[in-house]
FIKOLZA-1660 file (N, C-alpha, C; in steps of 0.1 Angstrom, whole numbers, plus 5000, padded with zeros to 4 digits):
% residues 157
   i   px   py   pz ch aa at
   1 4986 6822 5844  A  M  N
   1 4994 6832 5832  A  M CA
   1 4984 6843 5830  A  M  C
   2 4984 6853 5824  A  T  N
   2 4975 6865 5827  A  T CA
   2 4962 6859 5819  A  T  C
   3 4953 6869 5817  A  A  N
   3 4943 6865 5808  A  A CA
   3 4945 6866 5796  A  A  C
   4 4955 6875 5792  A  T  N
   4 4960 6881 5777  A  T CA
   4 4967 6870 5772  A  T  C
   5 4976 6864 5781  A  A  N
   5 4987 6851 5773  A  A CA
   5 4977 6841 5772  A  A  C
   6 4962 6837 5776  A  H  N
   6 4960 6829 5774  A  H CA
   6 4949 6831 5761  A  H  C
   7 4946 6846 5760  A  A  N
   7 4940 6847 5750  A  A CA
   7 4952 6849 5738  A  A  C
   8 4958 6852 5736  A  L  N
   8 4968 6852 5727  A  L CA
   8 4968 6837 5721  A  L  C
   9 4973 6828 5731  A  V  N
   9 4970 6811 5725  A  V CA
   9 4957 6811 5722  A  V  C
  10 4947 6811 5730  A  A  N
  10 4933 6808 5722  A  A CA
  10 4930 6813 5708  A  A  C
  11 4935 6827 5705  A  G  N
  11 4932 6833 5691  A  G CA
  11 4944 6826 5680  A  G  C
  12 4956 6820 5684  A  A  N
  12 4966 6813 5676  A  A CA
  12 4958 6798 5671  A  A  C
  13 4952 6792 5678  A  I  N
  13 4946 6776 5678  A  I CA
  13 4932 6786 5672  A  I  C
  14 4922 6790 5672  A  V  N
  14 4914 6791 5666  A  V CA
  14 4916 6798 5651  A  V  C
  15 4930 6803 5653  A  S  N
  15 4932 6805 5639  A  S CA
  15 4936 6793 5628  A  S  C
  16 4943 6784 5637  A  R  N
  16 4947 6768 5629  A  R CA
  16 4938 6758 5625  A  R  C
  17 4934 6760 5639  A  F  N
  17 4917 6751 5639  A  F CA
  17 4909 6757 5636  A  F  C
  18 4902 6759 5628  A  T  N
  18 4887 6768 5627  A  T CA
  18 4876 6762 5636  A  T  C
  19 4875 6752 5631  A  D  N
  19 4865 6743 5638  A  D CA
  19 4861 6744 5655  A  D  C
  20 4851 6757 5659  A  P  N
  20 4849 6761 5674  A  P CA
  20 4849 6750 5686  A  P  C
  21 4842 6740 5680  A  V  N
  21 4844 6727 5693  A  V CA
  21 4856 6724 5696  A  V  C
  22 4865 6720 5685  A  T  N
  22 4880 6713 5679  A  T CA
  22 4885 6727 5688  A  T  C
  23 4886 6739 5686  A  A  N
  23 4894 6748 5685  A  A CA
  23 4892 6751 5705  A  A  C
  24 4881 6755 5706  A  S  N
  24 4877 6753 5726  A  S CA
  24 4885 6740 5733  A  S  C
  25 4882 6731 5729  A  L  N
  25 4886 6719 5738  A  L CA
  25 4901 6719 5735  A  L  C
  26 4908 6727 5726  A  L  N
  26 4921 6723 5725  A  L CA
  26 4923 6742 5736  A  L  C
  27 4922 6752 5731  A  A  N
  27 4923 6764 5743  A  A CA
  27 4917 6761 5758  A  A  C
  28 4908 6749 5763  A  F  N
  28 4904 6745 5772  A  F CA
  28 4917 6738 5781  A  F  C
  29 4922 6731 5770  A  G  N
  29 4932 6726 5778  A  G CA
  29 4946 6732 5776  A  G  C
  30 4949 6737 5764  A  S  N
  30 4959 6744 5764  A  S CA
  30 4960 6754 5778  A  S  C
  31 4953 6761 5786  A  H  N
  31 4950 6766 5797  A  H CA
  31 4961 6758 5808  A  H  C
  32 4958 6748 5813  A  Y  N
  32 4963 6738 5820  A  Y CA
  32 4977 6737 5818  A  Y  C
  33 4982 6735 5804  A  I  N
  33 4994 6737 5797  A  I CA
  33 5006 6745 5803  A  I  C
  34 4998 6755 5800  A  M  N
  34 5003 6769 5803  A  M CA
  34 5009 6770 5817  A  M  C
  35 4992 6771 5822  A  D  N
  35 4998 6771 5840  A  D CA
  35 5007 6762 5847  A  D  C
  36 5010 6753 5841  A  S  N
  36 5021 6744 5846  A  S CA
  36 5036 6750 5843  A  S  C
  37 5037 6762 5835  A  V  N
  37 5051 6766 5836  A  V CA
  37 5050 6777 5846  A  V  C
  38 5064 6778 5851  A  P  N
  38 5063 6787 5861  A  P CA
  38 5061 6797 5859  A  P  C
  39 5049 6810 5861  A  H  N
  39 5049 6823 5854  A  H CA
  39 5041 6831 5869  A  H  C
  40 5041 6842 5865  A  W  N
  40 5034 6856 5872  A  W CA
  40 5022 6854 5866  A  W  C
  41 5015 6861 5877  A  D  N
  41 5003 6862 5871  A  D CA
  41 4995 6875 5881  A  D  C
  42 4984 6884 5879  A  F  N
  42 4974 6892 5885  A  F CA
  42 4968 6882 5897  A  F  C
  43 4972 6871 5898  A  G  N
  43 4968 6863 5911  A  G CA
  43 4978 6859 5916  A  G  C
  44 4992 6863 5916  A  T  N
  44 5004 6859 5925  A  T CA
  44 5002 6870 5930  A  T  C
  45 5006 6865 5948  A  N  N
  45 5003 6871 5956  A  N CA
  45 4990 6881 5966  A  N  C
  46 4983 6873 5958  A  W  N
  46 4965 6882 5960  A  W CA
  46 4965 6885 5975  A  W  C
  47 4970 6876 5987  A  R  N
  47 4969 6879 5998  A  R CA
  47 4971 6893 6003  A  R  C
  48 4985 6894 5995  A  G  N
  48 4989 6910 5997  A  G CA
  48 4983 6920 5992  A  G  C
  49 4969 6921 5990  A  R  N
  49 4962 6933 5982  A  R CA
  49 4947 6930 5983  A  R  C
  50 4940 6941 5982  A  S  N
  50 4928 6941 5985  A  S CA
  50 4919 6933 5977  A  S  C
  51 4903 6922 5977  A  K  N
  51 4898 6916 5966  A  K CA
  51 4897 6932 5955  A  K  C
  52 4894 6941 5963  A  A  N
  52 4885 6954 5949  A  A CA
  52 4901 6951 5942  A  A  C
  53 4909 6953 5948  A  A  N
  53 4921 6958 5940  A  A CA
  53 4925 6944 5929  A  A  C
  54 4925 6933 5938  A  T  N
  54 4927 6919 5928  A  T CA
  54 4914 6921 5919  A  T  C
  55 4908 6920 5921  A  G  N
  55 4891 6923 5914  A  G CA
  55 4895 6931 5900  A  G  C
  56 4895 6945 5901  A  A  N
  56 4899 6956 5891  A  A CA
  56 4908 6949 5881  A  A  C
  57 4923 6944 5887  A  L  N
  57 4933 6941 5877  A  L CA
  57 4929 6926 5872  A  L  C
  58 4919 6919 5873  A  A  N
  58 4915 6905 5868  A  A CA
  58 4907 6913 5859  A  A  C
  59 4900 6924 5861  A  I  N
  59 4888 6928 5854  A  I CA
  59 4897 6932 5836  A  I  C
  60 4906 6942 5841  A  A  N
  60 4915 6948 5833  A  A CA
  60 4919 6942 5823  A  A  C
  61 4925 6929 5832  A  D  N
  61 4935 6922 5819  A  D CA
  61 4925 6911 5813  A  D  C
  62 4915 6909 5814  A  T  N
  62 4902 6905 5808  A  T CA
  62 4895 6913 5793  A  T  C
  63 4895 6922 5802  A  V  N
  63 4895 6931 5787  A  V CA
  63 4903 6936 5782  A  V  C
  64 4918 6934 5785  A  C  N
  64 4928 6931 5771  A  C CA
  64 4930 6923 5770  A  C  C
  65 4928 6912 5772  A  A  N
  65 4928 6897 5767  A  A CA
  65 4921 6900 5756  A  A  C
  66 4903 6902 5752  A  F  N
  66 4897 6903 5747  A  F CA
  66 4903 6913 5736  A  F  C
  67 4902 6924 5737  A  T  N
  67 4907 6934 5729  A  T CA
  67 4921 6931 5719  A  T  C
  68 4930 6922 5728  A  V  N
  68 4942 6917 5716  A  V CA
  68 4939 6908 5707  A  V  C
  69 4929 6895 5714  A  A  N
  69 4923 6883 5706  A  A CA
  69 4916 6887 5694  A  A  C
  70 4908 6901 5695  A  Y  N
  70 4897 6905 5687  A  Y CA
  70 4909 6912 5673  A  Y  C
  71 4917 6924 5681  A  I  N
  71 4926 6930 5669  A  I CA
  71 4933 6920 5660  A  I  C
  72 4940 6912 5669  A  L  N
  72 4950 6902 5663  A  L CA
  72 4943 6888 5652  A  L  C
  73 4931 6889 5660  A  F  N
  73 4929 6878 5653  A  F CA
  73 4912 6876 5643  A  F  C
  74 4905 6883 5649  A  A  N
  74 4886 6887 5646  A  A CA
  74 4890 6888 5632  A  A  C
  75 4898 6895 5624  A  G  N
  75 4895 6895 5610  A  G CA
  75 4901 6882 5603  A  G  C
  76 4905 6873 5610  A  K  N
  76 4913 6863 5601  A  K CA
  76 4899 6850 5604  A  K  C
  77 4895 6849 5616  A  V  N
  77 4883 6839 5620  A  V CA
  77 4871 6845 5618  A  V  C
  78 4870 6855 5626  A  G  N
  78 4855 6864 5630  A  G CA
  78 4853 6866 5645  A  G  C
  79 4847 6875 5649  A  V  N
  79 4845 6878 5662  A  V CA
  79 4837 6866 5672  A  V  C
  80 4830 6859 5664  A  V  N
  80 4823 6853 5673  A  V CA
  80 4830 6837 5675  A  V  C
  81 4837 6832 5660  A  P  N
  81 4850 6821 5668  A  P CA
  81 4857 6824 5682  A  P  C
  82 4865 6835 5678  A  V  N
  82 4870 6839 5683  A  V CA
  82 4873 6842 5701  A  V  C
  83 4862 6844 5704  A  T  N
  83 4852 6851 5714  A  T CA
  83 4849 6834 5723  A  T  C
  84 4843 6823 5713  A  I  N
  84 4839 6818 5719  A  I CA
  84 4850 6803 5723  A  I  C
  85 4864 6806 5714  A  V  N
  85 4875 6800 5720  A  V CA
  85 4878 6810 5736  A  V  C
  86 4882 6819 5734  A  T  N
  86 4890 6829 5742  A  T CA
  86 4884 6824 5757  A  T  C
  87 4868 6827 5755  A  I  N
  87 4860 6825 5769  A  I CA
  87 4866 6808 5772  A  I  C
  88 4867 6800 5765  A  A  N
  88 4871 6783 5768  A  A CA
  88 4886 6784 5772  A  A  C
  89 4890 6794 5771  A  A  N
  89 4906 6796 5775  A  A CA
  89 4906 6800 5786  A  A  C
  90 4896 6807 5790  A  L  N
  90 4897 6818 5803  A  L CA
  90 4890 6808 5809  A  L  C
  91 4878 6801 5813  A  F  N
  91 4868 6794 5816  A  F CA
  91 4877 6791 5828  A  F  C
  92 4884 6779 5827  A  P  N
  92 4890 6775 5842  A  P CA
  92 4891 6789 5852  A  P  C
  93 4899 6796 5849  A  D  N
  93 4899 6806 5859  A  D CA
  93 4888 6814 5863  A  D  C
  94 4880 6817 5853  A  W  N
  94 4867 6819 5862  A  W CA
  94 4860 6813 5868  A  W  C
  95 4860 6800 5869  A  A  N
  95 4860 6790 5877  A  A CA
  95 4865 6792 5891  A  A  C
  96 4872 6797 5896  A  E  N
  96 4877 6799 5904  A  E CA
  96 4870 6810 5914  A  E  C
  97 4865 6818 5905  A  T  N
  97 4863 6831 5910  A  T CA
  97 4854 6833 5923  A  T  C
  98 4847 6820 5925  A  P  N
  98 4833 6822 5937  A  P CA
  98 4843 6822 5949  A  P  C
  99 4855 6808 5947  A  W  N
  99 4864 6811 5958  A  W CA
  99 4868 6823 5968  A  W  C
 100 4874 6828 5958  A  Y  N
 100 4880 6842 5959  A  Y CA
 100 4872 6852 5964  A  Y  C
 101 4858 6852 5956  A  I  N
 101 4851 6862 5959  A  I CA
 101 4843 6862 5973  A  I  C
 102 4842 6852 5975  A  F  N
 102 4830 6846 5987  A  F CA
 102 4835 6841 5999  A  F  C
 103 4846 6835 5997  A  F  N
 103 4853 6827 6008  A  F CA
 103 4864 6829 6010  A  F  C
 104 4873 6834 6000  A  A  N
 104 4891 6832 6006  A  A CA
 104 4889 6850 6011  A  A  C
 105 4901 6850 6024  A  H  N
 105 4907 6859 6026  A  H CA
 105 4922 6854 6029  A  H  C
 106 4930 6866 6029  A  P  N
 106 4950 6862 6036  A  P CA
 106 4945 6854 6040  A  P  C
 107 4938 6850 6058  A  K  N
 107 4943 6842 6062  A  K CA
 107 4935 6827 6066  A  K  C
 108 4930 6830 6054  A  K  N
 108 4919 6811 6055  A  K CA
 108 4925 6804 6037  A  K  C
 109 4928 6796 6042  A  H  N
 109 4935 6788 6031  A  H CA
 109 4927 6777 6026  A  H  C
 110 4915 6776 6034  A  E  N
 110 4905 6764 6029  A  E CA
 110 4890 6763 6038  A  E  C
 111 4882 6759 6035  A  P  N
 111 4873 6761 6041  A  P CA
 111 4876 6754 6056  A  P  C
 112 4863 6760 6064  A  G  N
 112 4863 6754 6081  A  G CA
 112 4856 6742 6079  A  G  C
 113 4857 6739 6092  A  T  N
 113 4847 6726 6099  A  T CA
 113 4833 6727 6095  A  T  C
 114 4828 6740 6097  A  H  N
 114 4815 6742 6100  A  H CA
 114 4811 6748 6081  A  H  C
 115 4822 6747 6076  A  A  N
 115 4817 6754 6061  A  A CA
 115 4806 6748 6055  A  A  C
 116 4799 6757 6047  A  S  N
 116 4788 6753 6037  A  S CA
 116 4793 6744 6027  A  S  C
 117 4781 6741 6021  A  M  N
 117 4780 6724 6009  A  M CA
 117 4790 6739 6002  A  M  C
 118 4780 6750 5997  A  W  N
 118 4785 6760 5986  A  W CA
 118 4803 6765 5985  A  W  C
 119 4806 6767 6000  A  E  N
 119 4821 6768 6003  A  E CA
 119 4832 6755 5996  A  E  C
 120 4824 6743 6003  A  R  N
 120 4833 6737 5999  A  R CA
 120 4831 6733 5982  A  R  C
 121 4821 6733 5976  A  L  N
 121 4818 6732 5962  A  L CA
 121 4827 6744 5958  A  L  C
 122 4829 6753 5958  A  A  N
 122 4838 6763 5958  A  A CA
 122 4854 6762 5956  A  A  C
 123 4855 6756 5968  A  Y  N
 123 4865 6756 5971  A  Y CA
 123 4874 6740 5961  A  Y  C
 124 4863 6734 5960  A  T  N
 124 4874 6721 5953  A  T CA
 124 4870 6725 5938  A  T  C
 125 4866 6738 5934  A  I  N
 125 4863 6740 5920  A  I CA
 125 4879 6752 5919  A  I  C
 126 4882 6757 5932  A  Y  N
 126 4893 6762 5929  A  Y CA
 126 4907 6757 5928  A  Y  C
 127 4905 6745 5939  A  K  N
 127 4916 6735 5939  A  K CA
 127 4922 6728 5927  A  K  C
 128 4915 6723 5922  A  F  N
 128 4914 6715 5910  A  F CA
 128 4922 6721 5898  A  F  C
 129 4920 6732 5893  A  P  N
 129 4928 6737 5884  A  P CA
 129 4944 6743 5891  A  P  C
 130 4944 6747 5905  A  N  N
 130 4954 6749 5910  A  N CA
 130 4960 6740 5911  A  N  C
 131 4961 6728 5910  A  M  N
 131 4969 6718 5909  A  M CA
 131 4981 6719 5898  A  M  C
 132 4977 6726 5888  A  F  N
 132 4985 6730 5879  A  F CA
 132 4993 6741 5874  A  F  C
 133 4988 6751 5889  A  H  N
 133 4998 6761 5888  A  H CA
 133 5011 6762 5895  A  H  C
 134 5022 6767 5886  A  A  N
 134 5031 6770 5891  A  A CA
 134 5034 6782 5891  A  A  C
 135 5038 6787 5902  A  K  N
 135 5038 6800 5903  A  K CA
 135 5053 6805 5901  A  K  C
 136 5060 6820 5897  A  A  N
 136 5067 6827 5898  A  A CA
 136 5066 6839 5902  A  A  C
 137 5080 6844 5911  A  Q  N
 137 5079 6860 5910  A  Q CA
 137 5081 6866 5900  A  Q  C
 138 5075 6883 5902  A  F  N
 138 5079 6891 5890  A  F CA
 138 5094 6891 5894  A  F  C
 139 5098 6894 5883  A  P  N
 139 5101 6892 5865  A  P CA
 139 5101 6884 5861  A  P  C
 140 5109 6872 5867  A  L  N
 140 5113 6861 5865  A  L CA
 140 5098 6856 5859  A  L  C
 141 5088 6853 5867  A  G  N
 141 5077 6848 5862  A  G CA
 141 5068 6852 5851  A  G  C
 142 5070 6869 5846  A  L  N
 142 5067 6873 5834  A  L CA
 142 5075 6870 5824  A  L  C
 143 5089 6866 5820  A  F  N
 143 5100 6863 5811  A  F CA
 143 5095 6848 5811  A  F  C
 144 5092 6841 5820  A  T  N
 144 5086 6826 5816  A  T CA
 144 5072 6823 5808  A  T  C
 145 5063 6836 5812  A  Q  N
 145 5053 6836 5806  A  Q CA
 145 5053 6840 5788  A  Q  C
 146 5059 6852 5786  A  I  N
 146 5063 6855 5774  A  I CA
 146 5069 6844 5766  A  I  C
 147 5079 6836 5774  A  A  N
 147 5085 6824 5764  A  A CA
 147 5074 6816 5761  A  A  C
 148 5067 6815 5771  A  T  N
 148 5052 6804 5767  A  T CA
 148 5043 6806 5754  A  T  C
 149 5039 6819 5756  A  V  N
 149 5029 6825 5749  A  V CA
 149 5038 6820 5734  A  V  C
 150 5053 6833 5730  A  A  N
 150 5061 6826 5720  A  A CA
 150 5061 6816 5717  A  A  C
 151 5065 6807 5721  A  F  N
 151 5065 6790 5718  A  F CA
 151 5053 6785 5712  A  F  C
 152 5042 6789 5719  A  F  N
 152 5030 6786 5717  A  F CA
 152 5019 6789 5701  A  F  C
 153 5027 6803 5697  A  L  N
 153 5022 6812 5686  A  L CA
 153 5033 6803 5676  A  L  C
 154 5046 6806 5680  A  I  N
 154 5049 6798 5671  A  I CA
 154 5047 6780 5661  A  I  C
 155 5042 6774 5675  A  L  N
 155 5043 6759 5673  A  L CA
 155 5027 6762 5660  A  L  C
 156 5023 6771 5663  A  L  N
 156 5006 6773 5660  A  L CA
 156 5007 6781 5642  A  L  C
 157 5016 6787 5641  A  Q  N
 157 5018 6791 5629  A  Q CA
 157 5016 6781 5616  A  Q  C
% end
């Protein structure tokens, strides 16, 4: 899912469950539930473009995510709770970043036999959330993502 999709659901969660700890745990868990639905995001097919392009897309999506969350939810519950819960919702994707930035490349799918401890740790952290990912190509994966977010927004009203 895009960061914006995760932030929308995080905002709905913190609007419904105003305790930041409870809302953060629910938002963190929602990340894995949402990612288990086949979806498209900016990480789909990342091996076909440069790391700089993928990074720029990820940063733009994250800025959009926080902006949308603030616009839609900060007036109801405050900027700080929205920020905390959105960070919790986005954290699983951020934890994967060191593998992408420092070690992965189009032909490298896992650490080599002489990989450092840091590379193996980064890969393990990357691999865990990816057990939950169900990818779909554009445009179908965008439609399933919209439907998933809509489901959670209706559920959390």
